[in-house]
ZALO-847773 format. One line per field, with one value per residue: x, z, y of N, C-alpha, C in turn; residue number from 1. Coordinates in nm, 2 decimals. Layout:
N
n_east	c(X, ...)
n_up	c(Z, ...)
n_north	c(Y, ...)
ca_east	c(X, ...)
ca_up	c(Z, ...)
ca_north	c(Y, ...)
c_east	c(X, ...)
c_up	c(Z, ...)
c_north	c(Y, ...)
nr	c(NUM, ...)
//
This chain:
280
n_east	c(-7.26, -7.22, -7.30, -7.16, -6.89, -6.94, -6.93, -6.73, -6.59, -6.53, -6.76, -6.82, -6.93, -7.14, -7.18, -7.08, -7.10, -7.12, -7.11, -7.31, -7.49, -7.47, -7.37, -7.12, -6.94, -6.70, -6.45, -6.32, -6.22, -5.92, -5.70, -5.42, -5.23, -5.34, -5.41, -5.14, -5.04, -4.93, -4.69, -4.52, -4.54, -4.83, -5.12, -5.36, -5.59, -5.83, -5.85, -5.82, -6.02, -6.21, -6.08, -6.19, -6.50, -6.57, -6.50, -6.70, -6.93, -6.91, -6.96, -6.83, -6.86, -6.70, -6.47, -6.14, -5.96, -5.71, -5.62, -5.37, -5.30, -5.13, -5.15, -5.42, -5.49, -5.59, -5.83, -6.01, -6.01, -6.17, -6.38, -6.48, -6.53, -6.72, -6.97, -7.30, -7.32, -7.54, -7.52, -7.55, -7.52, -7.28, -6.97, -6.76, -6.43, -6.24, -5.86, -5.69, -5.39, -5.11, -5.04, -5.25, -5.36, -5.54, -5.75, -5.88, -5.81, -5.89, -6.16, -6.12, -5.97, -6.14, -6.32, -6.20, -6.14, -6.40, -6.47, -6.27, -6.35, -6.60, -6.86, -7.11, -7.10, -6.86, -6.81, -6.66, -6.42, -6.08, -5.81, -5.52, -5.31, -5.14, -4.95, -4.85, -4.87, -4.94, -5.10, -5.34, -5.61, -5.63, -5.64, -5.93, -6.07, -6.08, -6.22, -6.43, -6.53, -6.56, -6.77, -6.98, -7.03, -7.11, -6.99, -6.84, -7.02, -6.95, -6.63, -6.29, -5.99, -5.62, -5.36, -5.28, -5.18, -5.30, -5.28, -5.31, -5.51, -5.70, -5.73, -5.82, -6.06, -6.23, -6.22, -6.37, -6.68, -6.82, -6.93, -6.61, -6.60, -6.38, -6.11, -5.84, -5.55, -5.21, -5.22, -5.21, -5.18, -4.92, -4.81, -4.92, -4.92, -4.96, -5.24, -5.32, -5.46, -5.55, -5.60, -5.82, -6.02, -6.07, -6.18, -6.40, -6.55, -6.64, -6.77, -6.63, -6.50, -6.22, -6.01, -5.82, -5.52, -5.29, -5.35, -5.25, -4.96, -4.66, -4.76, -4.72, -4.46, -4.48, -4.50, -4.69, -4.95, -4.89, -4.93, -5.19, -5.32, -5.29, -5.40, -5.64, -5.72, -5.66, -5.53, -5.24, -5.32, -5.56, -5.61, -5.48, -5.69, -5.94, -5.85, -5.85, -6.09, -6.26, -6.26, -6.47, -6.53, -6.36, -6.26, -6.18, -5.91, -5.78, -5.58, -5.63, -5.65, -5.62, -5.82, -5.85, -5.70, -5.87, -6.15, -6.01, -5.97, -6.19, -6.32, -6.23, -6.40, -6.54, -6.55, -6.51, -6.28, -6.15, -6.17, -5.94, -5.72, -5.73, -5.66, -5.43, -5.32, -5.38, -5.12, -4.91)
n_up	c(-15.30, -15.49, -15.50, -15.27, -15.38, -15.60, -15.43, -15.33, -15.53, -15.72, -15.81, -16.16, -16.26, -16.53, -16.59, -16.47, -16.21, -16.25, -15.97, -16.08, -16.18, -16.43, -16.63, -16.73, -16.91, -16.78, -16.89, -17.08, -17.37, -17.42, -17.57, -17.60, -17.81, -18.02, -18.36, -18.41, -18.69, -18.98, -19.03, -18.75, -18.72, -18.67, -18.75, -19.06, -19.03, -19.09, -19.05, -18.73, -18.70, -18.78, -18.59, -18.35, -18.32, -18.39, -18.12, -17.97, -18.12, -18.01, -17.75, -17.58, -17.44, -17.30, -17.35, -17.36, -17.40, -17.50, -17.50, -17.50, -17.67, -17.97, -17.98, -18.04, -18.24, -18.17, -18.05, -18.25, -18.42, -18.25, -18.27, -18.49, -18.54, -18.33, -18.47, -18.57, -18.40, -18.09, -17.90, -17.63, -17.50, -17.48, -17.31, -17.32, -17.23, -17.16, -17.12, -16.98, -17.06, -16.89, -16.99, -17.01, -16.75, -16.58, -16.38, -16.57, -16.82, -16.89, -16.88, -17.15, -17.29, -17.28, -17.47, -17.71, -17.74, -17.75, -17.99, -18.17, -18.08, -18.19, -18.07, -17.85, -17.60, -17.30, -17.14, -16.89, -16.76, -16.69, -16.50, -16.59, -16.50, -16.19, -16.19, -15.96, -15.64, -15.52, -15.69, -15.64, -15.62, -15.81, -16.05, -15.97, -16.00, -16.28, -16.35, -16.22, -16.34, -16.60, -16.58, -16.48, -16.71, -16.88, -17.02, -16.95, -16.82, -16.60, -16.36, -16.34, -16.17, -16.28, -16.20, -15.96, -15.64, -15.29, -15.07, -15.21, -15.37, -15.19, -15.10, -15.33, -15.38, -15.15, -15.19, -15.41, -15.58, -15.73, -15.76, -15.80, -15.97, -16.08, -16.04, -16.24, -16.23, -16.31, -16.26, -16.20, -16.20, -16.13, -16.08, -15.82, -15.62, -15.67, -15.64, -15.37, -15.03, -14.90, -15.08, -15.22, -15.05, -14.98, -15.20, -15.25, -15.04, -15.09, -15.31, -15.57, -15.91, -15.98, -16.20, -16.41, -16.59, -16.83, -16.79, -16.86, -16.86, -16.78, -16.74, -16.80, -16.71, -16.41, -16.24, -16.06, -16.21, -16.45, -16.37, -16.29, -16.54, -16.63, -16.50, -16.52, -16.81, -16.97, -17.10, -16.99, -17.01, -16.94, -16.69, -16.54, -16.63, -16.55, -16.27, -16.16, -16.31, -16.10, -15.90, -15.66, -15.73, -15.96, -16.28, -16.62, -16.90, -17.14, -17.46, -17.78, -18.14, -18.25, -18.40, -18.29, -18.05, -17.90, -17.87, -17.72, -17.53, -17.43, -17.35, -17.07, -16.93, -16.89, -16.72, -16.37, -16.10, -15.81, -15.50, -15.35, -15.52, -15.65, -15.40, -15.35, -15.57, -15.52, -15.33, -15.42)
n_north	c(-1.16, -1.04, -0.75, -0.73, -0.66, -0.48, -0.26, -0.22, -0.07, 0.22, 0.47, 0.57, 0.89, 1.00, 1.23, 1.55, 1.82, 2.19, 2.49, 2.62, 2.49, 2.37, 2.11, 1.89, 1.67, 1.44, 1.41, 1.61, 1.85, 1.93, 2.23, 2.31, 2.28, 2.33, 2.51, 2.57, 2.47, 2.32, 2.34, 2.34, 2.08, 1.99, 1.90, 2.02, 2.30, 2.28, 1.97, 1.95, 2.13, 1.90, 1.70, 1.83, 1.84, 1.56, 1.48, 1.63, 1.54, 1.29, 1.34, 1.49, 1.78, 2.00, 2.26, 2.36, 2.65, 2.91, 3.25, 3.24, 3.04, 2.95, 3.18, 3.29, 3.16, 2.93, 3.00, 3.08, 2.84, 2.65, 2.82, 2.77, 2.51, 2.45, 2.59, 2.50, 2.31, 2.32, 2.57, 2.63, 2.36, 2.32, 2.45, 2.67, 2.71, 2.96, 3.14, 3.44, 3.58, 3.69, 3.96, 4.07, 4.06, 4.24, 4.49, 4.66, 4.56, 4.30, 4.27, 4.34, 4.18, 3.98, 4.03, 4.01, 3.74, 3.64, 3.75, 3.61, 3.33, 3.33, 3.34, 3.48, 3.46, 3.38, 3.09, 2.98, 3.18, 3.25, 3.36, 3.28, 3.22, 3.26, 3.53, 3.73, 3.74, 3.95, 4.11, 3.97, 4.11, 4.27, 4.11, 3.92, 4.19, 4.22, 3.99, 3.99, 4.20, 4.16, 3.95, 4.09, 4.26, 4.07, 3.93, 3.69, 3.39, 3.24, 3.24, 3.16, 3.04, 2.95, 2.77, 2.87, 2.84, 2.68, 2.91, 3.15, 3.10, 3.09, 3.35, 3.49, 3.37, 3.43, 3.74, 3.78, 3.90, 3.77, 3.40, 3.19, 2.93, 2.74, 2.56, 2.54, 2.31, 2.21, 1.83, 1.55, 1.16, 1.12, 1.36, 1.52, 1.73, 1.97, 2.00, 1.88, 1.72, 1.89, 2.11, 2.00, 1.95, 2.22, 2.29, 2.13, 2.18, 2.44, 2.42, 2.40, 2.32, 2.10, 2.13, 1.93, 1.97, 1.82, 1.54, 1.29, 1.28, 1.13, 0.90, 0.62, 0.57, 0.48, 0.25, 0.10, 0.22, 0.07, -0.16, -0.20, -0.17, -0.37, -0.53, -0.43, -0.45, -0.23, 0.03, 0.19, 0.48, 0.52, 0.40, 0.63, 0.86, 0.75, 0.78, 1.02, 1.13, 0.95, 1.10, 1.29, 1.60, 1.67, 1.70, 1.69, 1.75, 1.61, 1.65, 1.58, 1.49, 1.28, 1.05, 0.76, 0.78, 0.99, 0.82, 0.61, 0.79, 0.83, 0.61, 0.55, 0.62, 0.39, 0.18, 0.05, 0.13, -0.06, 0.05, 0.00, -0.02, 0.26, 0.41, 0.32, 0.46, 0.71, 0.72, 0.71)
ca_east	c(-7.12, -7.17, -7.31, -7.03, -6.76, -6.94, -6.93, -6.58, -6.54, -6.54, -6.83, -6.77, -7.00, -7.13, -7.15, -7.06, -7.21, -7.06, -7.20, -7.40, -7.56, -7.39, -7.35, -7.03, -6.87, -6.60, -6.36, -6.33, -6.13, -5.79, -5.67, -5.33, -5.12, -5.41, -5.36, -4.98, -5.03, -4.87, -4.52, -4.52, -4.57, -4.95, -5.23, -5.41, -5.67, -5.94, -5.79, -5.81, -6.16, -6.27, -6.13, -6.28, -6.63, -6.57, -6.51, -6.84, -7.01, -6.90, -7.05, -6.73, -6.91, -6.60, -6.36, -6.07, -5.84, -5.70, -5.55, -5.23, -5.28, -5.12, -5.15, -5.52, -5.57, -5.69, -6.01, -6.05, -6.03, -6.28, -6.51, -6.51, -6.57, -6.88, -7.04, -7.42, -7.37, -7.63, -7.43, -7.61, -7.48, -7.11, -6.91, -6.61, -6.36, -6.04, -5.77, -5.62, -5.27, -5.03, -5.04, -5.42, -5.45, -5.56, -5.86, -5.90, -5.80, -5.97, -6.27, -6.11, -5.92, -6.24, -6.43, -6.13, -6.17, -6.55, -6.44, -6.22, -6.42, -6.72, -6.98, -7.20, -7.07, -6.79, -6.87, -6.58, -6.30, -5.94, -5.67, -5.41, -5.19, -5.09, -4.78, -4.79, -4.95, -4.96, -5.20, -5.48, -5.74, -5.65, -5.71, -6.02, -6.18, -6.11, -6.27, -6.55, -6.63, -6.60, -6.86, -7.10, -7.10, -7.20, -6.87, -6.85, -7.11, -6.85, -6.50, -6.22, -5.83, -5.54, -5.19, -5.31, -5.17, -5.39, -5.32, -5.33, -5.63, -5.83, -5.76, -5.89, -6.22, -6.26, -6.25, -6.45, -6.81, -6.91, -6.85, -6.54, -6.65, -6.35, -5.99, -5.79, -5.41, -5.15, -5.28, -5.22, -5.13, -4.75, -4.80, -5.02, -4.88, -5.03, -5.37, -5.30, -5.58, -5.63, -5.69, -5.93, -6.11, -6.12, -6.26, -6.49, -6.64, -6.69, -6.81, -6.54, -6.49, -6.10, -5.99, -5.69, -5.49, -5.19, -5.37, -5.16, -4.82, -4.58, -4.83, -4.64, -4.35, -4.55, -4.50, -4.83, -5.02, -4.89, -4.99, -5.35, -5.36, -5.24, -5.50, -5.79, -5.73, -5.69, -5.41, -5.21, -5.37, -5.73, -5.63, -5.50, -5.81, -6.00, -5.84, -5.88, -6.26, -6.32, -6.27, -6.60, -6.52, -6.23, -6.29, -6.02, -5.91, -5.68, -5.56, -5.62, -5.72, -5.64, -5.98, -5.83, -5.71, -6.04, -6.22, -5.94, -5.97, -6.33, -6.34, -6.18, -6.55, -6.63, -6.49, -6.46, -6.14, -6.14, -6.13, -5.78, -5.66, -5.76, -5.60, -5.27, -5.25, -5.36, -5.07, -4.79)
ca_up	c(-15.36, -15.64, -15.41, -15.22, -15.52, -15.64, -15.34, -15.33, -15.65, -15.75, -15.96, -16.25, -16.32, -16.67, -16.62, -16.34, -16.28, -16.19, -15.89, -16.13, -16.24, -16.62, -16.63, -16.83, -16.96, -16.72, -17.00, -17.22, -17.48, -17.44, -17.74, -17.59, -17.90, -18.16, -18.41, -18.44, -18.83, -19.01, -19.02, -18.65, -18.70, -18.61, -18.82, -19.09, -18.94, -19.12, -18.94, -18.60, -18.66, -18.76, -18.47, -18.24, -18.37, -18.36, -17.96, -17.95, -18.15, -17.90, -17.61, -17.48, -17.43, -17.20, -17.44, -17.28, -17.49, -17.40, -17.59, -17.52, -17.74, -18.07, -17.98, -18.04, -18.36, -18.10, -18.02, -18.38, -18.44, -18.15, -18.28, -18.63, -18.48, -18.29, -18.56, -18.57, -18.27, -18.00, -17.84, -17.49, -17.44, -17.47, -17.20, -17.35, -17.12, -17.22, -17.02, -16.98, -17.03, -16.85, -17.04, -16.99, -16.63, -16.46, -16.38, -16.70, -16.93, -16.87, -16.97, -17.31, -17.35, -17.30, -17.59, -17.81, -17.71, -17.79, -18.13, -18.22, -18.07, -18.25, -17.97, -17.80, -17.43, -17.26, -17.03, -16.78, -16.80, -16.64, -16.50, -16.65, -16.33, -16.03, -16.17, -15.88, -15.55, -15.47, -15.79, -15.71, -15.61, -15.97, -16.11, -15.95, -16.03, -16.39, -16.39, -16.18, -16.43, -16.73, -16.57, -16.47, -16.82, -16.91, -17.14, -16.91, -16.74, -16.46, -16.36, -16.24, -16.18, -16.30, -16.15, -15.83, -15.50, -15.20, -15.05, -15.37, -15.43, -15.10, -15.11, -15.47, -15.33, -15.01, -15.24, -15.53, -15.59, -15.78, -15.74, -15.83, -16.01, -16.12, -16.09, -16.35, -16.22, -16.33, -16.17, -16.27, -16.12, -16.12, -16.05, -15.73, -15.53, -15.71, -15.58, -15.25, -15.01, -14.83, -15.16, -15.27, -14.96, -14.97, -15.31, -15.22, -14.94, -15.15, -15.44, -15.67, -15.96, -16.05, -16.35, -16.43, -16.72, -16.88, -16.72, -16.88, -16.83, -16.77, -16.66, -16.84, -16.60, -16.31, -16.23, -16.01, -16.34, -16.56, -16.29, -16.28, -16.66, -16.68, -16.39, -16.56, -16.93, -16.96, -17.17, -16.84, -17.01, -16.96, -16.58, -16.52, -16.67, -16.50, -16.16, -16.19, -16.28, -15.99, -15.80, -15.69, -15.81, -16.06, -16.44, -16.71, -17.03, -17.21, -17.55, -17.87, -18.27, -18.34, -18.33, -18.19, -17.89, -17.87, -17.84, -17.61, -17.37, -17.37, -17.28, -16.93, -16.86, -16.93, -16.59, -16.18, -16.02, -15.68, -15.41, -15.28, -15.63, -15.64, -15.28, -15.42, -15.69, -15.46, -15.25, -15.50)
ca_north	c(-1.17, -0.94, -0.66, -0.66, -0.66, -0.35, -0.15, -0.18, 0.01, 0.35, 0.42, 0.68, 0.95, 1.02, 1.41, 1.65, 1.98, 2.27, 2.48, 2.73, 2.42, 2.33, 2.01, 1.84, 1.53, 1.47, 1.40, 1.74, 1.88, 2.05, 2.25, 2.37, 2.27, 2.33, 2.67, 2.57, 2.45, 2.22, 2.39, 2.32, 1.96, 1.96, 1.88, 2.17, 2.37, 2.17, 1.83, 1.99, 2.09, 1.78, 1.68, 1.89, 1.81, 1.45, 1.49, 1.72, 1.42, 1.16, 1.36, 1.57, 1.91, 2.08, 2.28, 2.43, 2.73, 3.01, 3.36, 3.22, 2.92, 2.93, 3.32, 3.33, 3.08, 2.79, 3.03, 3.05, 2.70, 2.64, 2.87, 2.72, 2.37, 2.44, 2.58, 2.43, 2.24, 2.39, 2.65, 2.61, 2.27, 2.32, 2.43, 2.71, 2.78, 3.02, 3.18, 3.57, 3.58, 3.79, 4.10, 4.16, 4.04, 4.35, 4.52, 4.70, 4.48, 4.14, 4.25, 4.38, 4.04, 3.85, 4.10, 3.96, 3.61, 3.64, 3.73, 3.48, 3.24, 3.37, 3.32, 3.58, 3.49, 3.27, 3.01, 3.02, 3.28, 3.23, 3.40, 3.16, 3.18, 3.39, 3.57, 3.82, 3.75, 4.15, 4.13, 3.91, 4.20, 4.29, 3.97, 3.93, 4.26, 4.20, 3.89, 4.05, 4.33, 4.07, 3.88, 4.19, 4.28, 3.96, 3.83, 3.56, 3.35, 3.23, 3.26, 3.04, 3.08, 2.83, 2.80, 2.95, 2.76, 2.72, 3.01, 3.25, 3.03, 3.09, 3.48, 3.52, 3.33, 3.53, 3.85, 3.76, 3.94, 3.63, 3.29, 3.10, 2.79, 2.64, 2.56, 2.43, 2.30, 2.07, 1.77, 1.41, 1.05, 1.17, 1.50, 1.56, 1.83, 2.13, 1.97, 1.82, 1.68, 2.00, 2.21, 1.93, 1.98, 2.33, 2.32, 2.05, 2.31, 2.59, 2.37, 2.48, 2.18, 2.10, 2.09, 1.88, 1.97, 1.73, 1.45, 1.15, 1.31, 1.05, 0.80, 0.51, 0.56, 0.43, 0.05, 0.10, 0.24, -0.03, -0.30, -0.19, -0.13, -0.54, -0.60, -0.41, -0.51, -0.12, 0.12, 0.26, 0.61, 0.50, 0.44, 0.77, 0.90, 0.67, 0.80, 1.13, 1.11, 0.89, 1.18, 1.35, 1.74, 1.68, 1.68, 1.66, 1.80, 1.54, 1.71, 1.43, 1.54, 1.14, 0.97, 0.66, 0.83, 1.03, 0.71, 0.56, 0.83, 0.83, 0.44, 0.55, 0.60, 0.24, 0.07, 0.12, 0.06, -0.10, 0.16, -0.03, 0.04, 0.42, 0.44, 0.33, 0.58, 0.85, 0.76, 0.75)
c_east	c(-7.11, -7.17, -7.20, -6.93, -6.78, -6.96, -6.82, -6.55, -6.58, -6.61, -6.82, -6.91, -7.05, -7.17, -7.15, -7.08, -7.11, -7.16, -7.29, -7.52, -7.54, -7.35, -7.25, -6.98, -6.75, -6.44, -6.37, -6.21, -6.04, -5.74, -5.51, -5.18, -5.23, -5.43, -5.24, -4.98, -4.97, -4.72, -4.49, -4.53, -4.72, -5.03, -5.29, -5.55, -5.81, -5.94, -5.83, -5.97, -6.24, -6.29, -6.23, -6.43, -6.68, -6.60, -6.63, -6.97, -7.02, -6.94, -6.97, -6.81, -6.85, -6.50, -6.30, -5.98, -5.82, -5.62, -5.41, -5.19, -5.28, -5.13, -5.30, -5.59, -5.63, -5.82, -6.06, -6.09, -6.14, -6.39, -6.56, -6.57, -6.69, -6.97, -7.15, -7.43, -7.48, -7.50, -7.45, -7.60, -7.34, -7.07, -6.77, -6.57, -6.24, -6.01, -5.73, -5.49, -5.24, -5.01, -5.15, -5.43, -5.49, -5.69, -5.96, -5.89, -5.86, -6.05, -6.21, -6.05, -6.06, -6.34, -6.32, -6.14, -6.29, -6.55, -6.42, -6.29, -6.59, -6.89, -7.02, -7.17, -6.95, -6.82, -6.82, -6.46, -6.22, -5.88, -5.58, -5.32, -5.16, -4.95, -4.75, -4.91, -5.02, -5.08, -5.36, -5.58, -5.74, -5.72, -5.87, -6.11, -6.14, -6.19, -6.42, -6.65, -6.65, -6.74, -7.03, -7.09, -7.15, -7.10, -6.84, -6.96, -7.06, -6.68, -6.45, -6.08, -5.76, -5.43, -5.22, -5.26, -5.27, -5.39, -5.33, -5.47, -5.77, -5.86, -5.82, -6.04, -6.27, -6.29, -6.34, -6.62, -6.92, -6.81, -6.73, -6.58, -6.57, -6.19, -5.92, -5.60, -5.36, -5.19, -5.33, -5.18, -4.99, -4.75, -4.93, -5.01, -4.94, -5.21, -5.37, -5.50, -5.66, -5.69, -5.80, -6.06, -6.18, -6.23, -6.40, -6.63, -6.68, -6.71, -6.74, -6.51, -6.31, -6.09, -5.87, -5.64, -5.36, -5.21, -5.29, -5.02, -4.74, -4.63, -4.77, -4.52, -4.40, -4.54, -4.65, -4.94, -5.02, -4.93, -5.13, -5.41, -5.37, -5.39, -5.65, -5.81, -5.76, -5.54, -5.38, -5.27, -5.52, -5.74, -5.62, -5.59, -5.90, -5.98, -5.87, -6.02, -6.36, -6.36, -6.40, -6.60, -6.40, -6.29, -6.13, -6.00, -5.80, -5.67, -5.54, -5.68, -5.66, -5.75, -5.94, -5.82, -5.79, -6.11, -6.14, -5.96, -6.15, -6.36, -6.29, -6.31, -6.63, -6.59, -6.48, -6.33, -6.17, -6.07, -6.00, -5.71, -5.67, -5.67, -5.44, -5.20, -5.24, -5.22, -4.94, -4.73)
c_up	c(-15.41, -15.57, -15.36, -15.32, -15.57, -15.58, -15.31, -15.45, -15.65, -15.86, -16.04, -16.28, -16.46, -16.69, -16.48, -16.35, -16.16, -16.09, -15.93, -16.20, -16.38, -16.57, -16.76, -16.79, -16.85, -16.79, -17.11, -17.33, -17.44, -17.59, -17.70, -17.73, -18.03, -18.22, -18.46, -18.61, -18.87, -19.00, -18.88, -18.60, -18.64, -18.76, -18.91, -18.98, -18.98, -19.07, -18.82, -18.59, -18.68, -18.63, -18.33, -18.25, -18.38, -18.24, -17.96, -18.00, -18.09, -17.78, -17.51, -17.53, -17.36, -17.32, -17.37, -17.38, -17.40, -17.51, -17.60, -17.64, -17.88, -18.12, -18.06, -18.15, -18.31, -18.09, -18.14, -18.42, -18.37, -18.22, -18.42, -18.60, -18.40, -18.34, -18.57, -18.52, -18.19, -17.91, -17.68, -17.41, -17.43, -17.38, -17.28, -17.25, -17.18, -17.10, -17.06, -16.90, -16.95, -16.84, -17.02, -16.84, -16.54, -16.51, -16.48, -16.84, -16.94, -16.94, -17.12, -17.37, -17.36, -17.41, -17.70, -17.84, -17.79, -17.95, -18.22, -18.20, -18.16, -18.20, -17.92, -17.62, -17.44, -17.15, -16.88, -16.84, -16.66, -16.61, -16.52, -16.55, -16.27, -16.05, -16.08, -15.80, -15.52, -15.58, -15.75, -15.71, -15.75, -16.05, -16.10, -15.98, -16.16, -16.41, -16.35, -16.29, -16.54, -16.72, -16.54, -16.63, -16.92, -17.06, -17.10, -16.77, -16.58, -16.48, -16.29, -16.24, -16.21, -16.25, -16.03, -15.73, -15.40, -15.13, -15.13, -15.36, -15.33, -15.09, -15.22, -15.47, -15.26, -15.10, -15.34, -15.51, -15.65, -15.80, -15.81, -15.86, -16.02, -16.08, -16.12, -16.33, -16.30, -16.24, -16.25, -16.16, -16.08, -16.05, -15.95, -15.64, -15.53, -15.64, -15.48, -15.18, -14.93, -14.95, -15.26, -15.14, -14.95, -15.09, -15.31, -15.13, -15.02, -15.29, -15.58, -15.76, -15.98, -16.14, -16.42, -16.55, -16.73, -16.76, -16.76, -16.89, -16.78, -16.67, -16.66, -16.73, -16.48, -16.28, -16.13, -16.12, -16.41, -16.49, -16.33, -16.43, -16.70, -16.60, -16.45, -16.70, -17.00, -17.05, -17.02, -16.87, -16.96, -16.81, -16.52, -16.52, -16.57, -16.33, -16.11, -16.18, -16.18, -15.89, -15.78, -15.80, -15.88, -16.19, -16.49, -16.85, -17.11, -17.35, -17.65, -18.01, -18.32, -18.28, -18.26, -18.03, -17.84, -17.82, -17.73, -17.50, -17.29, -17.30, -17.14, -16.88, -16.83, -16.82, -16.48, -16.15, -15.90, -15.59, -15.36, -15.39, -15.63, -15.56, -15.31, -15.53, -15.60, -15.33, -15.31, -15.49)
c_north	c(-1.01, -0.79, -0.60, -0.62, -0.51, -0.27, -0.09, -0.14, 0.15, 0.37, 0.59, 0.75, 0.98, 1.18, 1.46, 1.79, 2.05, 2.35, 2.59, 2.62, 2.35, 2.22, 1.95, 1.72, 1.53, 1.47, 1.52, 1.77, 2.01, 2.06, 2.33, 2.39, 2.26, 2.46, 2.63, 2.58, 2.37, 2.25, 2.35, 2.16, 1.90, 1.95, 2.01, 2.21, 2.30, 2.06, 1.84, 2.02, 2.02, 1.71, 1.68, 1.81, 1.66, 1.43, 1.54, 1.58, 1.29, 1.19, 1.45, 1.71, 2.04, 2.15, 2.42, 2.53, 2.81, 3.12, 3.32, 3.11, 2.97, 3.12, 3.39, 3.21, 2.98, 2.83, 3.04, 2.92, 2.64, 2.71, 2.81, 2.56, 2.36, 2.50, 2.50, 2.31, 2.39, 2.43, 2.61, 2.48, 2.24, 2.44, 2.51, 2.77, 2.84, 3.12, 3.35, 3.57, 3.71, 3.95, 4.18, 4.11, 4.12, 4.38, 4.58, 4.59, 4.33, 4.17, 4.26, 4.26, 3.96, 3.93, 4.03, 3.81, 3.57, 3.63, 3.64, 3.35, 3.20, 3.34, 3.48, 3.60, 3.35, 3.18, 3.02, 3.05, 3.23, 3.30, 3.29, 3.13, 3.32, 3.42, 3.63, 3.78, 3.87, 4.22, 4.08, 3.98, 4.22, 4.20, 3.95, 4.09, 4.29, 4.12, 3.91, 4.12, 4.27, 3.97, 4.00, 4.24, 4.22, 3.90, 3.72, 3.50, 3.30, 3.23, 3.20, 3.09, 2.91, 2.89, 2.89, 2.80, 2.77, 2.85, 3.17, 3.20, 3.08, 3.24, 3.54, 3.48, 3.43, 3.68, 3.88, 3.83, 3.82, 3.47, 3.25, 2.99, 2.69, 2.69, 2.50, 2.45, 2.16, 1.96, 1.64, 1.25, 1.06, 1.28, 1.55, 1.64, 1.92, 2.12, 1.85, 1.79, 1.79, 2.11, 2.11, 1.96, 2.07, 2.34, 2.22, 2.12, 2.40, 2.52, 2.44, 2.32, 2.20, 2.05, 2.07, 1.89, 1.87, 1.63, 1.30, 1.16, 1.20, 0.91, 0.68, 0.46, 0.53, 0.29, 0.00, 0.10, 0.13, -0.17, -0.31, -0.18, -0.29, -0.57, -0.57, -0.43, -0.40, -0.09, 0.21, 0.45, 0.62, 0.49, 0.55, 0.85, 0.87, 0.68, 0.88, 1.18, 1.04, 0.96, 1.28, 1.51, 1.72, 1.63, 1.72, 1.71, 1.74, 1.62, 1.61, 1.51, 1.41, 1.09, 0.83, 0.66, 0.93, 0.91, 0.60, 0.62, 0.84, 0.66, 0.45, 0.58, 0.51, 0.15, 0.18, 0.06, 0.03, 0.01, 0.11, 0.02, 0.24, 0.47, 0.42, 0.41, 0.67, 0.84, 0.70, 0.87)
nr	c(1, 2, 3, 4, 5, 6, 7, 8, 9, 10, 11, 12, 13, 14, 15, 16, 17, 18, 19, 20, 21, 22, 23, 24, 25, 26, 27, 28, 29, 30, 31, 32, 33, 34, 35, 36, 37, 38, 39, 40, 41, 42, 43, 44, 45, 46, 47, 48, 49, 50, 51, 52, 53, 54, 55, 56, 57, 58, 59, 60, 61, 62, 63, 64, 65, 66, 67, 68, 69, 70, 71, 72, 73, 74, 75, 76, 77, 78, 79, 80, 81, 82, 83, 84, 85, 86, 87, 88, 89, 90, 91, 92, 93, 94, 95, 96, 97, 98, 99, 100, 101, 102, 103, 104, 105, 106, 107, 108, 109, 110, 111, 112, 113, 114, 115, 116, 117, 118, 119, 120, 121, 122, 123, 124, 125, 126, 127, 128, 129, 130, 131, 132, 133, 134, 135, 136, 137, 138, 139, 140, 141, 142, 143, 144, 145, 146, 147, 148, 149, 150, 151, 152, 153, 154, 155, 156, 157, 158, 159, 160, 161, 162, 163, 164, 165, 166, 167, 168, 169, 170, 171, 172, 173, 174, 175, 176, 177, 178, 179, 180, 181, 182, 183, 184, 185, 186, 187, 188, 189, 190, 191, 192, 193, 194, 195, 196, 197, 198, 199, 200, 201, 202, 203, 204, 205, 206, 207, 208, 209, 210, 211, 212, 213, 214, 215, 216, 217, 218, 219, 220, 221, 222, 223, 224, 225, 226, 227, 228, 229, 230, 231, 232, 233, 234, 235, 236, 237, 238, 239, 240, 241, 242, 243, 244, 245, 246, 247, 248, 249, 250, 251, 252, 253, 254, 255, 256, 257, 258, 259, 260, 261, 262, 263, 264, 265, 266, 267, 268, 269, 270, 271, 272, 273, 274, 275, 276, 277, 278, 279, 280)
//
């Protein structure tokens, strides 16, 4: 009876692997508002650095940032936070913004990120969005050049729809290892079944941003939180990482919230409950 019950549950993997072999914790570290400073209602730089270091000590090893975030200050704070940690055990991802998304400027943007991050290489470099379908070739040429020059070890794309993404993947000289899109239990249309199947076939990791958005508005999520004696945010995170090639990057600088997020790894939902959330 016990074995039958376990078989009905979705197992949560403690690490997931990119196609290039790099293993990461399924719940990463988002930094979208880090670096804005106390005048914008945020923590001080020192407090944000300490929060990032706390997350790293807890085992999170995937940090996502961007040159856009706080106009580069987010990258600087990340660079200070990782000081003293084993760099090879941390995956740092950053993103190139629109003004630098050309074949010539992507490598220069990567150089700027390297300086701000105080590191010798980027693990994963994204184009931040597909602003113009006619420029996809330009985006990819820039990413390929940055990888060729050794500025980044891998490349990815963010905020691309399936048509755009397929085109980009098909023309890249280097493997596209990640797609970072807006994806959560309420907002599922940007990563639909067709997108998930394509990414699975191509061994591409889906990185879900804004994973907790509006999760408390769903009666299904609230009901499952009660069933499993968890908070709604843990249900939302667990649902995402229960999917084979999906990881996520919630942003938190509060130690209590960090611990709550990580506790989403510690339970398994039944398959029928996962399906219920799939069909929201």
